[in-house]
C-alpha positions in Angstrom: -19.6 3.3 74.0 -16.5 4.6 72.3 -16.3 7.6 70.1 -16.3 7.4 66.3 -12.6 7.3 65.3 -13.4 9.0 62.0 -15.0 12.0 63.8 -12.3 12.1 66.4 -9.6 12.2 63.8 -11.4 14.9 61.7 -12.0 17.0 64.7 -8.5 16.7 65.9 -7.2 17.6 62.4 -9.4 20.7 62.2 -8.5 21.8 65.7 -4.8 21.3 64.9 -5.1 23.4 61.7 -6.9 26.2 63.6 -4.5 26.2 66.5 -1.3 25.3 64.7 0.0 28.8 65.0 -0.6 28.9 68.8 2.4 26.7 69.8 0.4 24.7 72.4 2.6 22.3 74.5 2.4 18.6 73.8 0.5 17.9 77.1 -2.3 20.2 75.9 -2.6 18.2 72.7 -2.8 15.0 74.8 -5.6 16.4 76.8 -7.5 17.6 73.7 -7.1 14.2 72.1 -8.4 12.4 75.2 -11.4 14.7 75.5 -12.3 14.2 71.8 -12.0 10.4 72.2 -14.4 10.5 75.1 -17.2 12.1 73.0 -20.0 9.7 72.3 -21.6 9.6 68.8 -24.9 11.3 68.7 -24.2 13.3 71.8 -25.1 17.1 71.7 -21.4 18.0 72.0 -20.6 15.7 69.2 -23.2 17.3 66.9 -21.9 20.8 67.8 -18.3 19.8 67.0 -19.4 18.2 63.8 -21.2 21.4 62.8 -18.2 23.4 63.8 -16.0 21.2 61.6 -18.3 21.9 58.6 -18.1 25.7 59.2 -14.4 25.5 59.4 -14.3 23.6 56.1 -16.5 26.2 54.5 -14.4 29.1 55.7 -11.3 27.3 54.5 -12.8 27.0 51.1 -13.9 30.6 51.0 -10.4 31.6 52.2 -8.8 29.6 49.5 -11.0 31.2 46.8 -10.2 34.7 48.1 -6.5 33.9 48.1 -6.8 32.7 44.5 -8.6 35.9 43.6 -6.0 38.0 45.4 -3.2 36.2 43.5 -4.9 36.9 40.2 -5.5 40.5 41.1 -1.9 40.9 42.2 -0.7 39.4 39.0 -3.0 41.7 37.0 -1.6 44.8 38.9 1.9 43.7 38.3 1.2 43.3 34.6 -0.6 46.7 34.6 2.4 48.4 36.3 4.8 46.7 33.8 2.7 48.0 30.9 2.5 51.5 32.4 6.3 51.5 32.8 6.8 50.2 29.3 4.5 52.9 27.9 6.3 55.5 30.0 9.7 54.4 28.7 8.3 54.4 25.1 6.9 57.9 25.5 10.2 59.1 26.9 12.1 57.5 24.1 9.8 59.1 21.5 10.2 62.5 23.2 14.0 62.1 22.9 13.6 61.3 19.2 11.4 64.4 18.7 13.9 66.6 20.4 16.8 65.2 18.4 14.8 65.7 15.2 14.0 69.3 16.1 17.3 70.6 17.5 19.6 70.1 14.5 19.3 71.4 10.9 22.2 69.2 9.8 20.4 66.2 8.2 23.3 63.8 8.7 23.9 64.9 12.3 20.2 64.6 13.1 19.8 61.1 11.6 22.9 59.9 13.4 21.5 61.1 16.7 18.2 59.4 16.1 19.9 56.2 15.1 22.0 56.4 18.3 18.8 56.7 20.4 17.3 53.7 18.6 20.3 51.6 19.6 20.6 52.9 23.1 16.9 52.2 23.8 17.2 48.6 22.6 14.9 48.9 19.5 17.8 47.7 17.3 21.3 46.4 17.8 22.6 47.8 14.5 21.3 50.6 12.3 22.0 51.9 8.8 20.7 55.2 7.6 19.8 56.0 4.0 18.7 59.3 2.6 16.8 60.0 -0.7 19.2 61.0 -3.5 17.5 61.6 -6.8 15.6 58.5 -7.7 17.5 56.3 -5.3 19.1 56.2 -1.9 22.5 57.1 -0.5 24.2 56.0 2.7 26.0 59.0 4.2 28.2 56.8 6.4 29.3 54.6 3.5 28.8 56.4 0.1 29.9 53.4 -1.9 27.3 51.1 -0.4 24.2 50.2 -2.4 20.7 49.5 -0.9 19.6 45.8 -1.0 16.3 44.4 -2.0 14.6 44.9 1.4 15.6 48.6 1.6 14.5 49.2 -2.0 11.1 47.6 -1.3 10.6 49.9 1.7 11.4 52.9 -0.5 8.9 51.8 -3.2 6.1 50.6 -0.9 6.3 53.4 1.6 5.8 50.7 4.3 8.1 48.8 6.7 9.5 45.7 5.1 10.9 42.7 7.1 13.6 40.4 6.0 13.1 37.5 8.4 12.5 38.1 12.1 15.6 40.1 12.8 15.7 42.8 10.2 13.2 45.5 9.2 13.5 48.5 6.9 11.4 51.5 7.9 10.7 54.4 5.5 11.0 58.0 6.7 7.9 59.4 5.1 6.7 63.0 5.0 3.5 63.3 3.0 3.8 61.5 -0.3 7.6 61.5 -0.2 10.1 59.0 1.3 13.0 61.0 2.5 15.1 58.1 3.8 15.2 54.6 5.2 16.1 53.2 8.6 17.5 49.7 8.4 17.2 48.1 11.8 18.9 44.8 12.7 18.7 42.6 15.9 21.0 39.8 16.9 18.7 37.8 19.2 15.1 39.0 19.9 12.9 39.0 16.8 10.9 42.1 15.7 7.3 41.7 16.7 4.3 43.8 15.7 4.7 46.2 18.6 8.4 46.8 17.7 7.5 47.7 14.2 4.8 50.1 15.4 7.4 51.8 17.6 9.9 51.9 14.7 7.3 53.6 12.5 6.6 56.2 15.2 10.4 56.9 15.4 10.6 57.2 11.6 7.7 59.6 11.4 9.4 62.0 13.9 12.7 61.7 12.2 11.1 62.4 8.8 9.7 65.7 10.1 13.2 66.7 11.2 14.7 65.5 8.0 12.2 67.5 5.9 13.0 70.6 7.9 16.7 70.1 7.5 16.4 69.5 3.8 14.3 72.7 3.4 16.8 74.7 5.4 19.7 73.3 3.4 18.0 74.3 0.1 17.2 77.8 1.5 20.7 78.1 2.9 22.2 77.2 -0.5 19.9 79.6 -2.4 20.5 82.5 0.1 24.3 82.0 -0.1 24.2 81.9 -3.9 22.1 85.0 -4.0 24.3 86.7 -1.5 27.5 85.8 -3.3 26.0 87.0 -6.6 25.3 90.4 -5.2 28.8 90.9 -3.7 30.8 93.2 -6.0 34.0 92.6 -7.9 36.6 95.0 -6.4 38.6 97.3 -8.6 42.2 98.2 -8.0 43.6 101.7 -7.6 47.1 103.1 -7.8 46.9 104.7 -4.4 44.6 102.1 -2.6 44.9 98.3 -2.5 41.6 96.6 -1.6 40.9 93.0 -0.7 37.7 91.5 0.6 36.5 88.1 1.7 33.1 86.6 2.5 32.7 83.4 4.5 29.2 81.9 5.0 28.2 80.3 8.2 29.3 76.6 8.5 26.4 75.7 10.8 23.1 77.1 12.0 20.8 79.4 10.0 23.0 82.5 9.8 23.2 83.2 6.1 22.0 86.0 4.0 22.7 89.3 5.8 26.4 90.3 5.4 27.7 92.5 2.6 30.7 94.5 1.6 31.2 97.1 -1.2 33.9 99.3 -2.6 33.6 101.8 -5.5 35.2 104.9 -6.9 33.2 108.2 -6.8 33.4 110.9 -9.5 35.0 113.3 -7.0 38.0 111.0 -6.7 37.1 109.4 -3.4 36.8 105.6 -2.8 33.8 104.6 -0.7 34.0 101.4 1.4 31.0 99.8 3.1 30.4 96.8 5.2 27.0 95.9 6.7 25.0 93.2 8.3 21.2 92.7 8.2 19.5 91.1 11.2 17.6 87.9 10.5 18.7 85.1 8.2 17.8 83.2 5.1 16.3 84.6 1.9 14.5 87.6 3.5 17.8 88.9 5.0 19.6 88.3 1.6 17.0 90.3 -0.3 17.1 93.2 2.2 20.9 93.0 2.1 20.8 93.5 -1.6 18.5 96.5 -1.4 20.6 98.2 1.3 23.8 97.6 -0.5 22.5 99.1 -3.8 20.7 102.0 -2.1 23.8 102.9 0.0 25.9 102.8 -3.1 23.5 105.1 -4.9 23.4 107.7 -2.1 27.2 107.7 -1.8 27.6 108.1 -5.6 25.3 111.1 -5.5 27.8 112.7 -3.2 26.4 112.2 0.2 28.9 111.7 3.0 29.1 108.6 5.2 26.7 109.9 7.9 24.2 111.3 5.5 24.2 108.1 3.4 23.5 106.1 6.5 20.7 108.4 7.6 19.0 108.1 4.3 19.2 104.4 4.4 17.8 104.4 7.9 14.8 106.4 6.8 14.2 104.0 3.9 14.5 100.9 6.1 12.0 102.4 8.6 9.5 102.7 5.8 9.8 99.1 4.8 7.4 96.4 6.1 8.8 93.8 8.4 11.1 93.9 11.4 14.5 93.5 9.9 17.3 95.9 11.0 20.9 96.4 9.9 24.2 97.7 11.1 26.7 99.3 8.7 29.9 101.3 8.5 30.7 103.6 5.6 34.2 105.1 5.0 35.4 107.3 2.2 39.1 107.8 1.4 40.6 110.7 -0.6 43.1 109.0 -2.8 45.4 112.0 -3.1 45.6 112.9 0.6 44.7 109.8 2.6 42.0 111.6 4.5 39.4 109.2 5.7 35.9 110.1 6.8 33.6 107.4 8.3 30.4 106.9 10.2 28.9 103.8 11.8 25.4 102.7 12.6 25.6 100.1 15.4 28.5 98.3 13.7 31.8 97.0 15.1 34.5 99.7 15.0 37.0 99.9 12.1 40.6 98.9 12.8 43.5 100.9 11.5 47.1 99.5 11.3 49.9 101.9 11.1 52.9 101.3 8.7 54.9 100.4 11.8 52.5 97.6 12.7 50.6 99.1 15.6 46.8 98.6 15.5 44.0 100.8 16.8 40.2 100.4 16.9 38.4 103.6 15.9 35.9 103.1 18.7 34.2 106.5 18.7 30.6 107.7 18.9 28.3 106.0 16.4 24.6 105.9 15.6 22.2 103.1 16.5 21.1 100.3 14.2 19.5 101.2 10.9 15.7 100.9 10.9 14.9 101.1 14.6 12.3 103.6 15.6 14.1 106.0 18.0 15.6 109.5 17.7 18.5 109.2 15.3 21.8 111.0 15.1 24.9 109.6 13.3 28.2 111.4 14.0 30.8 111.5 11.3 34.6 111.3 12.0 37.7 112.2 10.1 41.3 110.9 10.2 44.4 111.4 8.1 46.0 108.1 7.1 49.8 107.7 6.9 51.2 106.2 3.7 51.2 102.4 4.1 48.4 102.4 6.7 45.7 99.8 6.4 42.0 100.1 7.3 39.9 97.0 8.2 36.2 96.8 8.1 34.4 93.6 9.2 31.1 92.1 10.4 30.5 90.8 13.9 30.7 87.2 12.8 34.5 87.6 12.7 34.8 88.5 16.4 31.8 87.0 18.1 31.8 83.6 19.6 29.4 81.8 22.0 32.4 80.9 24.2 33.8 84.5 24.6 32.6 88.1 24.5 33.2 90.8 21.8 36.1 92.4 23.7 38.0 89.1 23.6 37.3 88.8 19.9 38.6 92.3 19.2 41.8 91.5 21.1 42.2 88.3 18.9 41.6 90.4 15.8 44.2 93.0 16.8 46.7 90.1 17.6 46.0 88.5 14.2 47.2 91.7 12.5 50.2 92.4 14.7 51.6 88.9 14.4 51.1 88.7 10.6 54.4 88.9 8.7 53.0 88.7 5.2 53.4 91.9 3.1 50.8 91.2 0.4 47.3 92.3 1.3 45.8 89.0 0.0 48.1 87.0 2.3 47.3 89.2 5.3 43.6 88.7 4.7 43.9 84.9 4.6 46.1 84.9 7.7 43.5 86.9 9.6 40.7 84.6 8.6 42.7 81.5 9.5 43.5 83.0 13.0 40.0 84.1 13.7 38.0 81.2 12.2 40.5 78.4 12.0 39.1 75.1 10.9 36.2 75.2 13.3 32.6 75.8 12.6 31.3 79.4 13.0 27.6 80.3 13.5 27.5 83.5 11.5 28.5 84.9 8.2 31.8 86.8 8.0 32.7 89.8 5.8 36.3 91.1 5.9 37.4 94.1 3.9 41.0 95.4 4.0 42.4 98.5 2.2 45.9 99.9 2.3 46.6 103.5 1.3 50.0 103.7 -0.5 50.2 107.4 -0.3 50.7 110.1 -3.0 54.3 108.9 -3.8 53.2 105.7 -5.5 50.5 107.6 -7.4 53.2 110.0 -8.7 55.5 107.1 -9.7 52.7 105.5 -11.6 51.8 108.7 -13.3 55.4 109.3 -14.3 55.7 105.9 -15.7 
C-alpha cells in the first residue's frame, strides 16, 4: 500500500520549514522524501508524524501571535520614546523662553528674543510682536503698522484667535490685563490644538517678563525724574566757574543714587559735593535726596568736609535698611584758592593744572558711609594755582565691566589732557563723550568741574 500523498506532502513541507535554516544537502532531502513516501497510512509512525505536524502548526500559530504582539509593543515603545522626546524638547523650549523673559528688563529686547526662540523652535515661521499702548496696540518693529481684525479680537477676548489654519494671534496676559500680542504665521503645517496650547504657554511666560519690564521702566522713569528734580541749579561766581552734568544709566537698573551739589557758604567758601548711594530705584533716589540735603545743612552750619561726612555717616547708620553711600566733599576759599577735601569710599578727585597736567588726589580716605565699623575720615588741604580745575565724579564714569577702575582713571586723565576746548562747558561735554561715547552704560554718572580763576579776576570784576 502506498502512503497518502497529502500526508507525505504536508509532512515534507513541515520538515522543510523546520529544517530550512540547516542547509541540508540535496541527497539528504531525497532520502527524507523517500522515507516519508514509504510510510503507510494508519501506521504508528504515521500517526506520530501527523501529531507532530499538528504540534508544529500550533507552535507556528503561537509564534505568529507573539511576533504580532512584539511588533505592536515595539511600535508602542517607539511612539512613547517619540512623545518623551517631544515633551523634552517642549520643556527645554519653554525653559529657554522663561530665561529670555527673566534676563532682560528692556521690553522690546526681551520680546524680540522670545520671538526669535519661537521661530528657531519651529512654532512659527514668521512672528509679529505687539505691545499694549493706551487703549490699543503698537508694533515696536513697525510703528506705522495697525493691528488687523484677528489681532484686535485676541486683544478684546483675551484668548488665542485663529485666522485660518496658518495664523494665530496669542495674547500676552498678566492677570486681567493684556500686555501685548504675538502674531504667529506658518507657511505649510497648520496650527493644531497642541500648537496653540504651546503658544499660550510661551505667551504666559513672556507676559511675566513683559510685566516686570514695564514695572521697571515705570520705576526707572519715576526715579530718574525724582533724581533730576533734586539736583540743584548751579550758581556762578567771579572766582570759580562750575559746571555739572548728570547722565542716567542707559540699561540695567542703576538709577536713583548719584548726586552733585555746589553752594556758597556765609564764610565765603564754596562747597562742592558728589556722592553715590548703593542700591537702585526709588529707595536709592529717596536716600540720595536725604543725604544731599543733610550734607548741605551740615556744611552750611560751618562743619568742614571730614566733620560733615562723619555726621552724615552717623545719621545713615541710624536709618533702617541696608543702603550705604560714598561721597566726596571739597570746600574752596574763593580769595586764596585753598581747597580742603575729604572722601568716604569715593573715587579720588582729579586736579588739572593750568599747564594741562592732571593729578588724582589719591590720598587716605574713610570707608563708605553707613557701614558699622570704626570710623575715621582724614581731611586734606591743597592750594590751587589760578586756572586750575578740580573734577569730582561718580564711579559710573570710570567703571566698566570690560576693564578695571585703574584703566578707567587712565582714560579719564587722557580725556582731560587731550581736550583743547577752553570753555568749561565744552570740556565737560568732551569728557563725557570720551568716557561714555555712544554706547550703553550700566550706571548713573555725575560729573562736576570747577575752575578757580584766582584773585586777579576777582579784583578785575570788583574794579569794573
